[in-house]
TINULO-439504 format. One record per atom (N, C-alpha, C, O): residue in one letter; x, y, z. Coordinates in steps of 0.2 Angstrom, whole numbers, plus 5000, padded with zeros to 4 digits. Example, Ala and Ser with C-alpha at 12.3 -4.5 7.8 and 13.67 -1.06 7.14 Angstrom:
# TINULO-439504
A506649725039/A506249785039/A506649845039/A507149835042/S506449895035/S506849955036/S506450005039/S506750065040/
END
This chain:
# TINULO-439504
M496349915036/M496149985037/M495949995044/M495549955047/S496150055047/S495950065054/S495250085054/S494950105050/Q494950065060/Q494250075062/Q494150155062/Q494550185065/T493550175059/T493350245060/T493050245067/T492750195070/T493150305071/T492850305077/T492150305077/T491850325072/A491850285083/A491150275084/A490750335083/A490250335080/S491050395085/S490650455085/S490650475078/S490050505075/A491150465073/A491150475066/A490650435063/A490250455058/E490550375065/E490050325062/E489350345063/E488950335059/N489250375068/N488550385070/N488250455068/N487750475069/I488750495064/I488450555062/I488050555056/I488250515051/T487450585056/T487050575050/T487050645046/T486950695049/L487250635040/L487350695036/L486750715032/L486350665030/S486650775031/S486150795026/S486350775019/S486950765018/P485850775015/P486050755008/P486550795005/P486950775001/T486550865006/T487050905003/T487750895006/T488250885002/A487750885013/A488350875016/A488650805014/A489250795013/E488150755013/E488450685011/E488750695004/E489150655003/S488350725000/S488650734993/S489350764993/S489750744989/N489450824997/N490050854997/N490550805000/N491150804998/S490350765005/S490850725008/S491050665003/S491650655003/H490550644999/H490750594994/H491250624989/H491650594987/R491050684987/R491450714982/R492250724984/R492650714980/A492250744990/A492950754993/A493250694994/A493850684992/G492950644996/G493250574996/G493450544990/G493950514989/L493050564984/L493250544978/L493950574975/L494350544972/W493950644977/W494550674975/W495150654979/W495750644976/F495050634985/F495650604990/F495850544987/F496450524986/G495350494985/G495450434983/G495850434976/G496350404975/I495650474971/I495950484965/I496650504966/I497150484962/G496750554970/G497350584971/G497850534974/G498450534972/A497650494979/A498050444982/A498250394977/A498850374976/Y497850364973/Y497950314968/Y498350334962/Y498850304960/L498250404960/L498650434955/L499350434957/L499850424954/W499450464963/W500150474966/W500450404967/W501050404965/W500150354969/W500450284970/W500650254963/W501150224962/G500250274958/G500350254951/G500950284948/G501250254943/L501050344949/L501650384946/L502250384950/L502750404948/V502250364957/V502750374961/V503350324959/V503950344961/P503350274955/P503850234953/P504450284949/P505050264949/T504150334946/T504650384942/T505150414947/T505750424946/Y504850434953/Y505250464958/Y505850414960/Y506450424961/F505650344962/F506050294964/F506550274959/F507150254960/K506350284952/K506750264947/K507350314946/K507950294945/V507250374947/V507750424947/V508250414953/V508850434952/L508050384958/L508550364964/L508750294963/L508950264968/A508750264957/A508950194956/A509650184958/A509850124959/H510050234958/H510750224959/H510950224967/H511450214969/V510350234971/V510450234978/V510150164981/V509650144978/P510550134985/P510350064987/P509650074990/P509450124994/A509250024989/A508550024991/A508450034998/A507950065001/L508850005002/L508850015010/L508950085012/L508750105017/V509450115008/V509550185010/V508950225008/V508750275012/V508650215002/V507950255001/V507450235006/V507150285008/L507350175008/L506850165013/L507050195019/L506550225023/G507650205021/G507850245027/G507650315027/G507450345032/H507750345021/H507550415020/H506750415021/H506450465023/R506450365018/R505650365019/R505450365026/R505050405028/I505850325030/I505650325037/I505850385041/I505350415044/L506450415040/L506650475043/L506150535041/L505950575045/G506050545035/G505650595032/G504950585035/G504550635036/S504650525035/S503950515037/S503850535044/S503350565046/I504350515048/I504350535055/I504350605057/I503950635061/V504750645053/V504650715054/V504050745052/V503750785056/L503750725046/L503050745044/L502550725049/L502050765051/L502550665051/L502050635056/L502050665063/L501550675066/A502650685065/A502750725071/A502450795071/A502150815076/I502550825065/I502250885064/I501450885064/I501150925068/L501150835061/L500450825061/L500150805067/L499650825069/T500550765071/T500350745078/T500350805083/T499950805087/T500850845082/T500850905086/T500250955084/T499950975089/I500150955078/I499551005076/I498850975078/I498451005081/G498850905078/G498250875080/G498150855087/G497650835090/R498750875091/R498750865098/R498650785100/R498250775104/H499050745096/H498950675097/H499450645101/H499550585102/W499950685104/W500450655108/W500250615114/W500550565115/P499750625118/P499450585123/P499250515120/P499450465123/S498950515114/S498750445111/S499450405109/S499450345110/V499950445107/V500550415105/V500850375111/V501050325111/W500850415116/W501150395123/W500750335125/W501050285128/H500150335125/H499650285127/H499850225123/H499850165126/L499850225117/L500050165113/L500650135114/L500750075114/L501150185115/L501850155117/L501950115123/L502350075124/T501450135128/T501550105135/T501050045135/T501050015141/R500650035130/R500249975130/R500549915128/R500649905122/I500749875133/I501149815131/I500749765127/I501049735122/K500149765128/K499749715123/K499749735116/K499549695112/A499849805115/A499849825108/A500449815104/A500549815098/W501049795108/W501649795105/W501749735100/W502049745094/P501449675101/P501449625096/P501149645089/P501449635084/W500549675090/W500249705084/W500649755080/W500749755074/L500949805084/L501449855081/L502049825078/L502149845072/I502349775081/I502949745078/I502749705071/I503049715066/A502149675072/A501949635066/A501749685060/A501949675054/S501349735061/S501149785056/S501749825054/S501849835048/T502249845058/T502849875056/T503249835051/T503549855046/T503349765053/T503749725049/T503449715042/T503749715037/F502749705041/F502449705035/F502449765030/F502549755024/I502349825033/I502349885029/I503049895027/I503149925022/A503549885032/A504249895030/A504449855024/A504849875020/T504249785025/T504449745019/T504149765013/T504449765007/N503449785013/N503149805007/N503549865004/N503649864998/W503649915008/W504049975005/W504649955002/W504849984997/F505049915005/F505749895003/F505649854996/F506049874992/I505249804996/I505149764990/I504949804984/I505149794978/F504549854985/F504349904980/F504849944977/F504949944971/I505249974981/I505850004979/I506349964976/I506649984970/Y506449904978/Y506949854975/Y506649834968/Y507049834964/A506049824967/A505749804961/A505949854956/A506049844950/I505849924958/I505949974953/I506649984951/I506849984945/E507149974956/E507849984955/E508049924950/E508549934947/H507749864951/H507949804947/H507549794941/H507549734938/N507249844938/N506849834932/N506249784933/N506149744928/R505949784938/R505449734939/R504749764941/R504349734945/L504649824939/L504049854940/L503349824938/L502849824940/V503449784932/V502849744929/V502649694934/V502049694935/E503149664937/E502949614942/E502649644948/E502149624951/A502849704950/A502549744956/A501849764954/A501449754959/S501749784948/S501049804946/S500549744946/S500049754948/L500849684944/L500449624945/L500249614952/L499649594953/G500749624956/G500549604963/G500049654966/G499549634970/Y500049714964/Y499549764967/Y498849744963/Y498349764966/F498849724957/F498249704954/F497849644958/F497249644959/I498249594961/I497949544964/I497849554972/I497649514975/N498149614974/N498049624981/N497349614984/N497349584989/P496849644981/P496149634984/P495949564984/P495549544989/L496249524980/L496049454980/L496349414986/L496049374990/V497049434987/V497349404993/V497049435000/V496949395004/T496749495000/T496449515005/T495749475007/T495649465013/V495449465002/V494849425002/V494949355005/V494649325010/V495549325003/V495749255006/V495949265013/V495749215017/L496249315015/L496449325022/L495849335026/L495849305032/G495349365023/G494749375027/G494349315028/G494049305034/M494449265024/M494149195025/M494549155030/M494249125034/V495149165029/V495549125034/V495549145041/V495549105046/F495649215042/F495749235049/F495149275052/F495149285058/L494649295047/L494049325050/L493449285049/L492849315050/S493549225047/S492949185046/S492449215041/S491849195042/E492649255036/E492249275031/E492149225026/E492549185025/R491549225023/R491449175018/R491549205011/R491349255009/M491949165007/M492049185000/M491449164995/M491249104996/R491249214991/R490749194987/R490949164981/R491549164979/K490549134977/K490749094971/K491149134966/K491649114963/L490949204965/L491349244960/L492049254963/L492549264959/Q492049264969/Q492749274973/Q493149214972/Q493749224970/W492949154973/W493349094972/W493549094965/W494149074963/A493149114960/A493349104953/A493849154951/A494349144948/A493849214954/A494349274953/A495049244956/A495549254953/V494949224962/V495649204965/V495949144961/V496549144960/L495549094959/L495849034955/L496149054949/L496649034946/I495749104945/I496049124939/I496649164939/I497149154935/A496649214944/A497249254946/A497849204947/A498449214945/A497749154952/A498249104954/A498549064948/A499149054947/S498049054943/S498249014937/S498749054933/S499249034930/G498649124933/G499049164929/G499749174932/G500249174928/L499849174939/L500449164942/L500849104941/L501449094940/V500449044941/V500748984940/V501048974933/V501548954932/Y500649004928/Y500849004921/Y501549044921/Y502049024918/L501549104924/L502149144924/L502749104927/L503349114925/T502649074932/T503149034936/T503448984931/T504048974931/I503048944928/I503248894923/I503548914917/I504148894915/A503248974914/A503549004908/A504249034909/A504649024905/R504349064915/R504949094917/R505449054920/R506049074921/G505248994923/G505648954926/G505848974933/G506448954936/G505449014936/G505649044943/G504949074946/G504549094942/L504949074952/L504349104955/L504349184955/L504849214957/P503849214953/P503749284952/P503649314959/P503149334961/W504149304964/W504149324971/W503949394972/W503549404977/I504049444968/I503849514969/I503149514969/I502849554973/A502849484964/A502149484963/A501749454968/A501149454969/I502149414972/I501749374978/I501949404984/I501449414988/V502549434986/V502649464992/V502349524993/V502149544999/L502249564988/L501949634988/L501249624991/L501049664996/P500849594987/P500149584990/P500049554996/P499549575000/I500449504998/I500349465004/I500549515010/I500249515015/S501149555009/S501349605014/S500749655015/S500649675021/F500549685010/F499949735010/F499349705014/F499049735018/A499149645011/A498549615014/A498649605022/A498149615025/F499149575024/F499249555031/F499349625035/F499049625040/Y499649675032/Y499649745035/Y498949765036/Y498749785042/G498549765031/G497849785032/G497449745037/G497049765040/L497549675037/L497249635042/L497349655049/L496949655053/I498049665050/I498249685057/I497949755059/I497649765064/R497949805054/R497649865055/R496949865056/R496649905060/K496549815053/K495849805054/K495749775061/K495249795064/K496149735063/K495949695070/K496249735076/K495949725081/A496849765075/A497249795081/A496949865083/A496649895078/P496949875089/P496649945091/P497149995090/P497450025095/L497350015084/L497850065082/L497450125078/L497150105073/G497550185081/G497250235077/G497650245071/G498150225069/V497350285066/V497550295059/V498250335060/V498750305058/L498250395062/L498850435062/L499350405068/L499950405067/T499050395073/T499450375079/T499750305077/T500350295079/G499450255075/G499750195073/G500250205068/G500750165069/L500150245063/L500650245057/L501250285060/L501850265059/F501150335065/F501750365068/F502150315072/F502750315072/V501850275076/V502150235081/V502550175077/V503050155078/E502250155071/E502550105067/E503150125064/E503650095064/T503150195062/T503750225059/T504250235064/T504850225062/L504050245070/L504550255075/L504950195077/L505550195078/L504650135076/L504950075078/L505450055073/L505950025074/M505450085067/M505950075062/M506550125063/M507050115060/L506450175067/L506950225067/L507650205070/L508150225067/P507750165075/P508350155078/P508850125073/P509450145073/F508650075069/F509150045064/F509350105059/F509950105057/F508850145056/F509050185051/F509450245054/F509750285050/L509350265060/L509750315063/L510450305063/L510950345062/V510650235063/V511350215062/V511550205055/V512050225052/Y511050165051/Y511250145045/Y511250195040/Y511750205036/V510850245039/V510850295034/V511450345035/V511750355030/P511650375041/P512250415041/P512850375039/P513250395036/Y512850305041/Y513450265039/Y513550265032/Y514050265029/M512950245028/M512950245021/M513150305017/M513450305012/H513050365021/H513150425017/H513950445019/H514250485015/L514150425024/L514850445027/L515450395025/L515950415025/R515250335023/R515750285021/R516150305015/R515850345011/A516650275014/A517050285008/A516650255002/A516350205002/G516650294996/G516350274990/G515650304990/G515250274986/A515450344995/A514750364995/A514650424991/A514050454991/E515150444987/E515050514983/E514450514978/E514150564977/A514250454976/A513750444971/A513050464973/A512650484970/I512950444980/I512350464983/I512350524987/I511850544991/D512950564987/D512950624991/D512950684987/D513150734990/T512750674981/T512750734977/T512150784979/T511650754982/P512150844978/P511650894980/P510950874977/P510450874981/G510950854971/G510250834968/G509950764971/G509350764972/T510450714972/T510150654976/T509950674983/T509350644985/L510350714986/L510050724993/L509450764993/L509050754998/A509350804989/A508750844988/A508150804987/A507650804990/L508250754982/L507650704981/L507550664987/L506950644988/L508050634990/L507950594996/L507650635002/L507250605006/S507750695002/S507350735007/S506650735006/S506250755011/L506350725000/L505650724999/L505350655000/L504750654999/A505750605002/A505450535003/A504950535008/A504450495007/G504950575013/G504450575018/G503750595016/G503250565017/V503750655012/V503150685009/V502950635004/V502250625004/I503350605000/I503150554995/I502750494998/I502250474995/T502950475004/T502650425007/T502050435011/T501550405010/T502050495015/T501550505020/T500850535017/T500350515018/I500950585012/I500350625009/I499850575006/I499250575008/P500050525002/P499550484999/P499250435004/P498650415003/M499650415009/M499350375014/M498750415017/M498250385019/L498850475019/L498350515023/L497750525018/L497150525020/W497850535012/W497350545007/W496950485006/W496350485006/Y497250425006/Y496850365006/Y496450355012/Y495850335011/V496750365018/V496350365024/V495650405024/V495150385025/A495750465021/A495250515021/A494750485016/A494150495017/A494950455010/A494450435005/A494150375008/A493550365007/A494450325011/A494150265014/A493550285019/A493150245020/R493650345022/R493150355027/R492550395024/R491950395027/K492550415018/K492050455015/K491750415009/K491150435007/L492050365006/L491850335000/L491550265002/L491750225006/P491050244998/P490750174998/P491250124996/P491750144992/L491250054998/L491650004996/L491750004988/L492349994986/V491150004985/V491249994977/V491650044974/V491950024969/T491550104976/T491950154973/T492750144974/T493150154970/L492950134980/L493650114982/L493850054978/L494450054976/G493350004977/G493549944973/G493749964966/G494249934963/F493450014963/F493550034956/F494250074956/F494650064952/L494250124961/L494850174961/L495550134962/L496050154960/Q495550074966/Q496150044968/Q496550014962/Q497150004962/F496150014956/F496549984950/F496950034946/F497250024941/I496850104948/I497150154945/I497950144946/I498250154941/A498150134952/A498850134953/A499250074949/A499750094946/P499050014950/P499349964946/P499349974938/P499849954935/S498750004936/S498750014929/S499250064927/S499650054922/L499350124930/L499850174929/L500550144930/L500950154926/Q500650104935/Q501350074936/Q501450024930/Q502050024928/L501049984927/L501149944922/L501349984916/L501849964912/L500950034914/L501050074908/L501750114909/L502150114904/T501950134915/T502550164916/T503150114915/T503650134912/A503050054918/A503550004917/A503749984910/A504349984908/V503249984906/V503249964899/V503450024894/V503950014890/L503150074895/L503150134890/L503750174892/L504150204888/A503850194899/A504350234901/A505050204903/A505550234901/F504950144906/F505550114909/F505850064904/F506450034904/G505450044899/G505649994894/G505749924896/G506149884893/E505349904901/E505349834904/E505049794899/E504549804895/P505349734898/P505049684893/P504349664895/P504149654901/F503949654890/F503249624891/F503049574886/F502649584881/G503349514887/G503349464882/G502649424883/G502249444887/R502649364879/R502049324879/R501849294886/R501349294888/D502449284890/D502249254897/D501949304901/D501449284905/R502149364901/R501849414906/R501149434903/R500749454907/L501149434896/L500449454893/L499949404895/L499349424897/V500149334895/V499649284897/V499449294905/V498849284906/A499949304909/A499849314916/A499449374917/A498949374921/C499549424914/C499149494915/C498449474912/C497949504916/A498349444907/A497649434904/A497249394910/A496649404911/A497549344913/A497249304918/A497049344924/A496449344926/I497549384926/I497349434932/I496849484930/I496449504934/W496849514924/W496349554922/W495649524922/W495149554924/V495649464919/V494949434919/V494749424927/V494149434928/A495249404931/A495049394938/A494749464941/A494349464945/M495149514939/M494949584941/M494249604939/M493849634943/V494049584933/V493349604930/V492849564934/V492349594936/I493049494936/I492549454940/I492449484947/I491949494950/F493049504949/F493049534956/F492649604956/F492249614961/V492649644951/V492249704951/V491549694950/V491149724953/I491349644946/I490649624945/I490349594952/I489849614954/D490749564956/D490549534962/D490449594967/D489949604971/L490949644966/L490849704970/L490149744969/L489749764973/L490049744962/L489449784960/L488749744963/L488249774965/R488849674962/R488249634964/R488149644972/R487549634974/T488649644976/T488549644983/T488549714986/T488349714992/A488749764983/A488749834986/A488149854989/A488149884994/G487549834986/G486949864989/G486649814994/G486149824997/R486949754995/R486749715000/R486949725007/R486749685012/G487449765008/G487749785014/G488249735017/G488349735023/R488449685013/R488949635015/R489649675016/R489849715012/S489949655021/S490649685022/S491149645019/S491149585018/M491649685017/M492249655013/M492849705014/M492649765013/V493449685015/V493949725015/V494149755008/V494149715004/S494249815007/S494449845001/S495149845000/S495549815003/G495349884994/G496049874991/G496649884995/G496649865001/P497149914993/P497749924996/P497649955003/P497450005004/A497949915008/A497849945015/A498449985017/A498749975022/I498650035013/I499150075015/I498850135019/I498350165016/E499150155024/E498850205028/E499450245031/E499350295034/
END
């Protein structure tokens, strides 16, 4: 998650203003996580479109919307400054790689009826984030955090053994999210500016790939008016909840975000089983039970430490 500016951090709000800010942050957070929880329905409707094409439209649409927001906020000097900072490029390339991977795998999971796995990945994302904090930021994991990580890991090990294969979607999604969040925490990238430049870096490939896929022979199935209309919304579908999440992260305490972050995977899991008809057999039930126990322990740890002022990275680092 990107750093809040120093000036914003030093503002002292009156009790009324602070209450209003908290309420606004709560609505932003609920809106973002509800959106992420329900968005699989949008991608499911586009299941006949190759995942890489859908990703391309996410990139192209996001660039248009972010360019408008950059113009309104007069952030173009910051964009140019970031683009010309050679030292920032390794961070930008890394963060772009992780967020693009995450977006693609999520679309792929929905298209291939593996949303249950994706939801499991998002449930364990905060635990992966805690582990990365220990490894790369020299943060110390508390006993309850260790317990949560080990229990969640045992659920994935059981799923791997029971199904005879690694549940790679449930592993790649949280790892890519967590590494993206780690980079955005450490790198000097602004919220809107960083996201805009990251998206720009993906543009060259998709400027060639997306037109080719629409113009090639046999593209009639993805060139219908209805499909093109849905694809045109991909940028809004992607960018709006990201901006809402950033607004919520700036206004809400960690413990509140810690609770809200479980809205999205819970809705995704329900959607996968009840709406998409994905199987939910004994192996997935046992794995889910282990992960849910881990989440309860994780939330208990959040509650115990929230008042002590200890820092810890929060949920999905989508911005």
